[in-house]
MISE-930065 format. One record per residue: x, y, z of N, C-alpha, C, O in turn; residue in one letter. Coordinates in pm, whole numbers, plus 50000, padded with zeros to 5 digits. Layout:
BEGIN
XYZXYZXYZXYZA ...
% end
This chain:
BEGIN
799432963586629799562966386484798262976386471798292987086410M 797352972186525795842981286510796152994186584795743004786538L 796912993686703796983005886799797893014686708797633026586689R 798823009286659800053018086606799443025186476799733036686443L 798453015586398797773023586278796783034586324796693045586270F 795963029686444795303040986479795763053686539795173064486540L 796963050586591797833062886668798363071786526798463083986533F 798613065686425799433069986285798283078086234798533089786205S 797023073686218795843080886172795653093386255795393104086200L 795783092286389795253103586477796343115486457796023127286440L 797613110786463798653121086413798663127886284799133139086266V 798043119486183797883125486046796783136386063796883148186029M 795763130586117794343138386125794653152286223794003162486204T 795583151586316796003163586393796793171786304796713183986318A 797613166686207798343175486145797843183586027798263194385987T 796803175485977795893181985882795083190785947794813200185872L 794543191886060793683201086129794723217186130794473228986108R 796023208786170796773223886194796953229186048796963241486046F 797083223485932797463227985809796113236585746796143245485661L 794913230785818793733238085783793663252185858792873260585814A 794453255185968793963265586028795393269286066795923262586155D 796093279186010797673284386007797403291286131798263288086213D 796493300186182796443307686319796453297286431796603301386546A 796303284486409796493275986542797813275186590798033274086711A 798933275686485800103271186509801273281886453802463279686470F 800773293586384801773302086373802273312186473801653322286507A 803413308486517803893315086649805003326386588805543326086478G 805133334586675806083347186675807403342886634808013335386711E 807993346786517809373342486465810553346086573810643357886606P 811323337986621812353343386708813573347886635814043343586530L 813983357486713815133364786626816333353886586816953354886481A 816553344886670817543336086618817073320386664816833316786780E 817003313686562816743297186622817293293786784818323298386832P 816543286686838816973281286970817163266686958816253258886929I 818463263186984818883246486965818963241887108819733247087188I 818233233087135818193225387272818863211787256818423202887183V 819923210787329820733198087319820013190987425819603196487527H 819863177787395819423168787515819823155687507820753154787427H 819473143787561819983131287554819793123487410820583114687373A 819033126287360818363121387206818753131587103818143131386996F 819493138587118819973146487012819783163887041820083170587140G 819213167586918818743185186955817323187386895816783181486802E 816933196186964815793200686900815463217886880815333225886973T 815393220686760815193233686708814193240486709813273235686644V 813913253486775812703259386799813143272286718814193278186746I 812363276086626812433287286522811313297486557811413309186520T 810203292886632809023301186655808573298586777808613287086823E 808023309986851807513308686990806343300286973805483303686891K 806173287787053805173279587042803573284987072803353291687173P 802813282487006801483286487051800613277687115799633282287174E 800853263887112800303251687156801193242587213801753233987145R 801383244187366802473237187450801693224487517800573225587568V 802303214487512801953201687578803003197287650804083200587601A 803053188687784803953186587833803723170287893802593166187918T 804723163387908804533149387963805383146288087806353153288117V 805013136388151805733132688259805853141888390805133151788378A 806403141488486806253150588635806543164288588807493166188513W 805753174388629806253186088680806573195688549806423207688573A 806943192588425807163199788320806093210888312806573221888285N 804883210588328803793219088285804063229688370803513240288342H 804993229288497804843241788561805803252288529805833262788594E 806753249388414807863259488373806903269988281806933282288294V 806113263088193805213274888125804153280188220803863292088202P 803553274188311802673280088383803203292688459802523302888471L 804543291088511805143299288598805623310988514805893321888566A 805743308788381805983318288267804993326488207805203335288123L 803663322588263802383329488217801613320188087800653324088021G 802223309088074801873301287951801023288787983801603279188034V 799703287987957798823277487997799233266687890799343269787771V 799433254187936799473244987836798243238687800797313237287879P 798243234387666796883227687611796753214387678795633209287681V 797923207287739797543195887813798783190987892799913192887846G 798613185787990799763180588078799343168088140798213163388128F 800383162288214800083149788302799593149488419800323153588510A 798233144488453797543145688576798423140288674799243131288653A 798183147188799799263143988916798513128588954797333125088954A 799663122088983799313108089055799963106089181800073094589224N 800423116389250800933114089394800743128089470801123138789423F 800233126889569800113138489643798833149189619798723160889658G 797973141689548796803149189507795633146789588794853137589561D 795453154889690794643153089806793043152989759792243145789818D 792713160489663791303161889613791023152889515789813152089497D 791833143889425791913136789341791453143789210790943136389127G 791553156489181791283163889051792413162288953792243164688834D 793563158389001794703154988900795393166988883796083168588782G 795273176888981796243191289008796653191389134795813190789224L 797973192089162798673194989254798203209589313797903218489234L 798163211389435797453226889503798313238389425797753247889371P 799383237089425800173249189340800033250989217800163262089165W 799733239789149799273240588998797803245588994797513252588897V 796983243489070795543245789076795533262789102794883270489030A 796333266989213796513280589232797093288189120796643299389095A 798123282689045798463291888940797313293088830796953303888785R 796813282088796795633283088705794643291188738793903295388650L 794443294988884793543302888887794153317688884793433327088850D 795413319388920795863332788900795803337288754795613348988720E 795953328388683796103331588524794693331888467794453333488347L 793743330388564792353327488506792013320888389791453325688291G 792493306988411792403296788302791723284188361791913281188478A 790993277588286790313266788317791283255888318792353258588263D 791133241488381792143231188365792293225488213791283222988146T 793373223988171793563220188047793423204288047793373197988153P 793353198387928793463185087902794553178187999795733181588003A 793933167588079795013160388174795253145588112794453137288069L 796483145588122796833129288036797133119688144798033122688222F 796503108288159796573098388258797793090388198797813085388085D 798713089988282800073083988266800193072888355801293067988381E 798963067988409799063053288511799933044488413801023041988464G 799793039888304800313032388237801153036488117800903031688007D 802093044688133802503053188051802273063387988801213069088014G 803093068787896802533082887820801473078787723801633069387645I 800163087387730799073084887648799253093587518798943105387505D 799763085687433800403092787288799073099087216799043110487171F 797953089587214796853093487155796303107887204796033116987125E 796173109087349795893121687423796673133487397796203144787400A 798173130287364798803140087357798663147887194798703160087180V 798493137987079798143141686964796993148786964796933158686890A 795783144987051794413149887030794703165287078793903173387032A 795543169387147795843186687177796493191887080796713203987085V 796923184986979797473191586856798663201286919798633213286896R 799613195986993800673206387050801573208786901801583201786799P 802303221586932803523225886845804803223986922805873226286867D 804723219787049806023214587117805493208587244804473210787309V 806653198987261806193189187363807453189287471808583185187445I 807013194787602808323196987702808223184387783807133180087820L 809493177787814809783168087879811073167587939811653156787951A 811593178787979813063178788026813173171888151814253166388175A 812053170988253812243161188354811333149088321810113149788330Y 811983138388283810903126488256812023112688256813233113588275S 811383102288234811973091588204811973086988056812273075388027G 811713094487980811413090687822812453080387762813653082887765L 812003069887714812983059887628813143065987498812403075187461T 814043061487431814103064987272812883063087207812423071787132R 812213050387232811043047287150809893057487185809083060987099S 809863061687296808723071187338809173086787281808303094387240E 810323089987284810943099587233810623100687090810223111387045Y 810773090987019810603090286872809043088386833808633092586725D 808223081986922806903084186890806323098286923805523102686841T 806603106087032806283118687065806953127986940806223136686895L 807983126886896808503134086770807593136186647807513145586568S 806783121686658805873122186526804823134186522804343139486422Q 804523137986689803503147386692803963162686690803283171686640I 805163164586748805593177286742807033176186803807413165686855A 807683185386797809343186886837809193183986999808253189487057P 810023176187067810213172387186811433180087259812483181587196V 811323184087368812373186587459812663176687578811993176187682V 813773168787549814003156987638814963159687758815453170887758A 815263152587845816133154587947817633154287894817913146987799Y 818733163287963819833164987898820733152487910821713151787837P 820473143187992821563135688024820873119988067820753111087983E 820543118788182819953107588245818563110088279818203121388313A 817553097688270816423098588302816043101988451816683096388541P 815123109988480814813114588627815873122388683815863122588806W 816533127088643817703133788704818023147288686819123151788717A 817003154988633817153170588558816593175488710815593172188773T 817733185188741817303194788873816423206188817816353210388701N 815693210488942814733222288875815223233488795814463239588719W 816553236688809817103249988735817203243688605816513249588521R 817833233688561817873225588425816423225088360816103229188248D 815663219588450814093218388396813813232588337813623234188216M 813783243388432813383254888369814063258988245813503262488141I 815543258088270816453261688150815893255488013815633262787917R 815733240188011815423233987906814203238287820814053241987704L 813343235987936811713238087905811483251787850810873253087744N 811933261887915811643277287877812423279587730811943287587650S 813483273187702813983272887589813373267487457813523270887340A 812523256087528811543249587418810283261687414809553262487315G 810173267487489808903277687491809563291687402808853300987364L 810883290687383811323304087287811263314487401810873325987377G 811693310087539811573321187638812633320987743812363323087861M 813953318387694815253313587742815583324987866815983321387976P 815413335387839815603349687924814633347988034814963348788152E 813463345587995812183345988096812763333388200812793335588321E 813173321288150813503313488241814553314788348814363311188464G 815823320888297816813326488382816283335088466816713333988581E 815363344788446814833354988558813743346788648813323351588753A 813443337488613812373328488714813633320488780813473322188901L 814413315288766815583307788814815903317788942815633315589060I 816493328188891817053339588987815873343589085816163342689204A 814753347289058813533347289145813513337189274813433340489392R 813603324289218813173313189301814643312789403814533310989524I 815733314389348816853314189390817093323889536817573320089643E 816633336789501816353348689603815323345289728815463349489844A 814323337289681813273332689755813973322689853814013325689972E 814533311089811815373301989895816403308689987816543305890106I 817053317089925818233323090019817893329790141818433328790251A 816663338790095816053345690216815563336690335815793339590452A 814843324790293814313317090391815303309590477815153308990599E 816563302590397817283297190443818153305090538818743298990627V 818293319590524819093329490629818543328490744819253330690842A 817243325090760816373323990885816833314490965816653316591085E 817513302390928817743292190988819433287090984819833277190923Y 820173295291054821633293391053822213277091082823233271291043P 821113272891165821563259691204821833248091108822453237591128E 821173252790996821293241590867822523242090808822883232290743L 823233251690818824653253590755825533241490801826033239190911R 825573234290679826783224290715826443210890757827253201790772G 825183210090774824493195290844824423187690703824103191790592K 824823175990747824903165090653823493157990643823043153190747K 822793157190535821353150990553821343140090397821883141490287A 820673131790444820393118990338818843116090321818053117990413M 818513111990210817143109990203816743094990202817333088690114F 816023088790266815743077090281814573073290185813683081590178I 814433061690108813063060390016812263054790102812683052290216T 811063051790067810103044590170810763030590228811393021490173H 810353032890356810433019890444809443013390484808373019390491L 809513000590518808372993090570808592990490726809412983290782D 807682998190773807782995890947807822981890975808392979591081A 807362970790911807492956590958808702951690902809112940790942T 809322957890816810642951090791811592960890742811672964890626D 812382964790849813622973490824814842968090797815882973590834L 814822954490716816192948290697817072955290597818282953390597S 816452963890509817102968390388816872984290393815752989390398V 818122991690391817933004890381818043009990248819173010790200V 817113013190186816923023190039817053038690051816493045190140N 817763043589961818203058089987818503064989853818813057989756F 818433076689844818543081789715820053087689716820593091289821Y 820563088189615821983091689597822223109589533821313117489509T 823413111789521823413124189489822973127889356822933139789324T 822603117489267821903122189150820513123289151820003124589040H 819743123189250818373124589272818223139789306819013146689371D 816903143689242816963158889261816363162589406816313174089450T 815953151689471815543155689629816933158589704817023167689786R 817963150789671819093151289761820023163989705820843169689777V 819763167589566820513179889507819743192689571820273203789582Q 818583189889606817643201889678818443205089823818573216889854F 818873196889892819383196189995820643211090008820753220090090F 821323207789895822443218689883821773230489861822453240489885G 820803232189827819973247289816819583252589940819523264689961D 819293242890033818843247890164820063246790266819803244590384L 821343248190227822543248890318823073234890362824073234690433G 822523224190330822863209690392823843205990276824023211690168L 824453194390330825553190090264825453172690248824913166890342E 825823166690166825703153390130826723146690213827873150790201A 826513138690282827743128690399828643121990282828393123590163P 829413116490317830653112290240829903097790228830023091890120E 829273092590315828833077190260827763077590152827693068190073S 826843089090143826003089190051826913093089903826613088489793V 827933101489925828823106389794829523092089737829573088689619I 830023084989848830573071789769829813061289706830153053289620A 828463063089779827403054489710826823059089584825983052589522A 827303070789545826793077189408827693073489306827283073889190S 828803069989328829953069489221829583063889094830033067188984K 828423052189127828153043689000827213050788908826963045288801D 826583063888941825753070088878824323068288870823623074288789G 823923060188952822493055788990822063064589076822803069189162S 820633068589062820083075989160819423071489299818893079089380F 819583057189310819303051389437820083041189455820583034389366A 820283039189620821133029389650820453018289745819243018189768G 821393008689800820642999589879821702992289975822692987189922S 821542991590121822442984390180821622975590291820462978990317I 822152965690350821482957090458821762965890560822762973090568S 820572964790662820432974090768821592971190896821832978690991V 822212957490863823332954990956824522961890949825452960191028E 824532972590824825492979690790825212996290804825823005690755R 824212995990879823733010190915824973020090961824983032290940I 825853013791016826863022691079827713029690944828523038490972D 827573026690828828153032390704827723048290735828513057590720A 826363049990779825633062890798825993069090916825253077990959F 827083065790982827293075091099827603089091073827563097991158D 827903090390955828253108390913826893115690884826913127190840D 825773109490907824733115990854824033122590992823723116291093V 823893136090971823133143391084821443142991095820763142091198D 821033143890964819633142990939819033133190848819643130290746I 817973128290874817453117990778816073125090738815373132790804V 815893120390612814323124790556813853113990485814523107690403V 812633111490519812043099090460810473098790467809803105290547T 810103091990391808363091390392807833081690479808103069790459Y 807143084890568806433076990669805643087090759805323098690736G 805393078290880804683086890990805203082391087806243075791076D 804513085091229804963080891372805243067291380806223064291448D 804453056291315804493045991349805993040391266806573030791317T 806433045091171807443040691094808803045291212809743038091248L 808523058591251809443064991349809923056491451811073052891476L 808663053391513808843043391637809513029991614810153024191701K 809303025391488809733012091454811343013491429812083004291462A 811913026291364813073028091339813913030291477815103027591490M 813253034691558813833035291701813763025291798814283026191908R 813193016891764812873003491846813852992391779814132982291844Q 814322994391660814832984791586816172981891648816832992191661N 816732971491688818002968991731819162975291700820002980491775P 819112973891535820202980691452820122992591412821063000391427V 818842996491348818573009691296818653021391423819033033091412F 818323016591508818473028291643819353033391675819283043991738R 820663026691638821903030591665822693039091576823853042591596H 821733043091450822203054191350822163067191435821173069691503M 823303075991433822963087691516821943098391489821533106291573P 821533097791352820103106391350818973103191403818213111391456A 818723089191390817713081391439817833082691592816833086191654V 818923080291657819013081691794818913094191865818573095391983E 819313105691765818953118591822817593123491780817333135291802N 816723116291725815533119891671815443131091570814463138191550G 816923131591493816693143191371816493135791247817393133791165A 815103131091232814253126691126813233134991098812563140191188V 813013137090970811973143490906810973134190841811283128590736V 809893132290892808933123690808807823131190733807053139290783M 807863126890591807313133190505806083125290465806403113590444L 804813127490448803623119790412803143121090249803723129290179G 802183113690198801743114490067800943127690087799753126690115R 801443138790075800773153390074801583160890013802683156689974N 801133174089994801643184389917803113185789989803983187489904P 803483185590088804983186990147805863174490110807053175490081L 805283164290113806213153690073806263154189939807363152989885G 805243155789871805353156689692806563168789674807593165889613T 806403179289717807153190889708808783187189750809653193589691A 809153178089841810283177589861811223172689737812443173389751A 810743168389636811193166289509811013181089442809933181789383N 811573189889438811613202789404811003206289261811643200589172P 810073213189218809763217189104809403233089091809313239289197T 809213239488981809443253488985808183260789057808373272189099P 807093255489070805913261289144805933255889289805723263689382L 806173243689309806073236889435807073245489557806743247589673S 808183249089500809133252889583808733263789693808933262789814I 808083274789623807393285989681806353281889788806253287089899S 805543270889734804413265189799804653262389945804003266990039Y 805833252689952806133246890089807263248790126807803241490209V 807833258890069809353261590120809783264690292810713260790362L 808703273090315808833277590463808483261690554809243258790646D 807713255290531807483244890614808583236090599809253233290699D 808913230490470809983223090468811333225190535812013216990596Y 811563238290510812993243590573812673242890741813643239890811V 811613244990796811393247190909811463232390986811893231591102A 811093222990925811253210590962812703203390961813073194091033K 813403210190860814683204890852815613211990948816683206890979L 815263222490990815823234591098815673223591207816603216791249A 814053222491257814063212791396814873201891391815573199991491A 814983193591292815793182591275817393185891285818053177291343A 817973195691242819153199591258819623201891412820703197891456A 818623208991487818923212991609818763200791709819293202091819R 818123189791683818043176891751819743170891714820543167091799K 819953171491572821133164291558822343166891654823243158691670S 822263180391723823353184791796823123183591942823853188292029T 822003176491960821383174092117821803158992149822003150792059A 821923155692300822133143492328821343136992277820383142792226K 821433120992270820413111192225819283111692360819623111792479P 818213111892322816753109692432817053097192482816293091792563E 
% end
């Protein structure tokens, strides 16, 4: 109760500060209101926001890509090599814009509502997130919120841009950004015709000491959807496992032959894991593993950017596509 009271007091204080300073929030009126439909209803944008905050993973990359520096966003909690809370492509974009690092929200224990309220936003972007109804309602006490369109953590990079740019009052600029990224991807993929038509699956973290269960992402996950941008296809085995709508699946390793239609495997790990996979009496018979057509990603920028976001795609595209192409070439070779 005390926490809720203190939060309500903070929200009220932030609101009063806004009212005391019209210049802080009076944005440019839009020619027509923008209505953003999402899983919790709709958010109406009538003015171009002046103070933009974002929560959850990567939403801040949309305003940054469009030249808008948020007043606060979530600190990186994966792939942050130097521990400053910024992924390298975000730090590089802030430098390009000549901007200092904004307030960073620690979301290790969930959304920090007090920190969000403290930056006095007039819109909160969360198109790619796992917001619950309760969290959405709480954030809406602070400012209008743009949430995900249908399911949590399932918004692809295009829709993340479309929804968040609409929340910025910049839908046309968002579409132009999508077109630029698509052109960049197409140019890179054109250099590797061996990718075309190969079937890839993304296995989640495996334990080299226990390979009894194979956990994998379905076609509802953004990592798998990104394969399609890169000329790859989803194998029928993964498509079938995606019919229940979940973004991840799991099978016993004894059923590994279900993935005989997989040409390329992408997963998180290192050579120790790859060696364990190739020595496992069951796992090693998976064609992609037998051929060595496996892409290993680490806790680094490349591993992070395999889940594509507006700024990360350009940053790692050449490295990621090159690794996938190398695996594609192995998929057609005889097992070693």
